[in-house]
N, C-alpha and C positions, 0 to 999 in steps of 0.2 A: 333714229338714233345715229350718232356720229361714231364711226369706228376708227381706231388708230390704224388698224390693218384689216384689209378685206381681200379675199381671193375668190374669184368667180370662175368656175370651170377651168381651172388652171391645169395644164399638162406640160410635161417636159420630156423630150425625146433626145436621144443621142444617135448619131449616125455611126453604124458599124458596117463598113463595106457598102453593100447595096441595101442593107437593112436599116430600118429606123427602130431603135429599141426604146420602149417606154420606161422611164424612170418614175414618173408620177403621172396619174391620169385623173382628170375631172375632180380636182381638189377644190372644195368650197370651205371657207373659213371666215369667221368674223370675230374680231377681238376689240372690245370697247376701250375707249380711252381710260387710262389709269388702272386697267385690269392686269392681273398676273395670269399667265397661261403657259402650260407645259405641253410639249409635243413628245409623245413617247411611242415606242414600238420596237420591234426586233432590229438587230443590226442588218444593214444592207437594204432597208426598205425605203430609204430616201429622206430621212429626217433632216440631215444637214443640207441636202439639196433644197428641200422645202424652205428651210430657214434662210438660205442664200437668196432664194427667189423672193421671199417676203421682204427681205432687207434691200433688195435691189442690187445685190452683188452679182447676181446671175439673171438671165432673162428667160422668161417662159416661152415655150414653143407655141402654146395656145392659151387663150383666156386672158383675164384682166386681174391686175393686182393694184389695189389702192393703198398707198403708204402715206400716212400723215396728210390725207386729203388730196393727194396727187396720184393720177393714173400713171404709174411708172411703166406700164406696159407700152405706153406711147412715147416714152422718153429715151433720148440717147444717153450714152454713158456719162457725158459731161454734165447733163442735167441731173442725172441720178446722183452723181458725186456731189454736186452743189446742194441737192436736197439733203443728203446725209450729213454734210458738214454742220456741226453744231446742233443738229436735231436728232441724230441717230447715234446710239452708242453700241459698242460691241465688246463681248468678253468671249475669249476662245479657250478651248481645252489646253492648247499648247502655249498659252500666254501671249505669244507673238510680241514680246518686247524687243526693242532694238538692243542688241548685245553690247555695243560699245557705248551706249548712253547710260547714264546713272538713272536711278529710280526717278529722281526729280526731273531730269532732262526728258525722260519718256513721257511724263505727264505734262510738262511744259509744252512739248511739241503738240500734244493733243489740244491743249488750251489755246495755243496760237492758231492752229488750224480751225478752231471753232470761233476765232475772233473774240476771245474773252479779254476784257480789259485787265491789265496787270496779271498776265498769264503765270508769272513765277509765283506771285502771292497766292493765286488760285490753286496752283499745283501743290504748293506747300500745305494749304488747308486741306486739300483732297487727300494727301498722303497722311496727314495727321489724323484725319477722320477714320482711316483704316489702321491706325496704330503704327505707322511707319515714319513718324516724324524724326526718329533717330537713325533712319537708314537712307536718308535723302541722297547721299553721295555714292551709295553702293551700286555697282553694275549688277545685272541679273545673275551672273555667274557666282556672285558672292551672297546671293539670297537663296533661301530655301524655296521649295516649290510653292508652299503656302504663301510666303512673302511675295513671290513673283506674281501670284494670282491676286494678291491684295493690291499690288502696284497696278495690275490690269484693271481692277475694280475702280481704283482712283482715277485712272486714265479714262475709263468709260464714263464715269459720273462727273468729271470735272466741268464738262460743258452743260450739265443739267439737261440731258437729252429728253426729248418727248417720249422716245421709244428706245428700249434697250433689248438687244438680241444677245443671247448667251448660248453658246454651243458646248454642251457637256462641261460646264464650268468647274465641276469637281472630278472630272474623269481621270486626271493625272495625279490625284491627291489621295492620301490615306484617309480612312473613315473619320478620324478625329479632326484632322486638318480640314477635310471637306465640310464637316459639320460647322466649323467656325466660319468658313467662306460662305456657306449658305446663310448663316445668321447675319453676316455683314451685308451680303447681297440684298436680302429682303429689308434690312434696316435702312440701307442707303436708298433703296427703291421707294420705300414708304416716305422717307424724308423728302425726296425729290418729286414725288407724285408721278413717277415715270410708269409708262406701260412696259411690262416685262414679259418677254416671250423667250422661252428657253427650250432647248432640246436636252433630254436627259434619259439615262437608264436607271437613275436612282429613284426608287419609289418614295423615299422620304422627302426628296426635293420636290417631286411632282405633286405630292399630297399637300404641300404648302401653297400651291397655286389655286386660284379661284376656278380656273378652267383646266381640264386635262383633255387634250386631243390625242386620240389613238390612231396612229398611222399603220396601215397594213397593206398587203397586196390588193386588198379589196377596196382601199380608199381611206379617207380620213373621216373619223366620227368623233363627236363630242361625248366623252364618257359621262 
């Protein structure tokens, strides 16, 4: 079987003085292409760290991570960046939009980085797909939290990524707005045929995924 993401005996340590403190130890995970998977667990257990490792935003201290068929454990940062461009999408709890750029400019930039033909047209289509065709020129400060996250969804999906990583995508939103974002996230994901891997505290969000991985101090298990 071909996996979109695979972790083999992955550990992450940080140095604190003369000590090496474990953040994650002996993590094993397999997520098939096109699957939806949630990583859940209590605060402080290392869920965001694990997501960053799987996405190649951080490097493991030990073990192997395969991302889109590439062993990123053996890659330098430049190679990992090249791999992510156009193939990997991200949605963050804090939106991470460029504050001086309009909604359209934020998405156009992502389209340009992914080398998409006619990036402006692609960005407009992406924003229209999340119901923001009328807010193209608005900067983030003039958008609600839900609208900012919808811009982030458009930005993430504009390049039709193979794999999408989402870190608490509804964490900064009220329940009603969050429910709308969840609906759009899964609709966009199904339309694009993307592998979706998300971190969440929201049981309703996790329950919509095909796999639920439980992270605790004892390790990672498939629920």
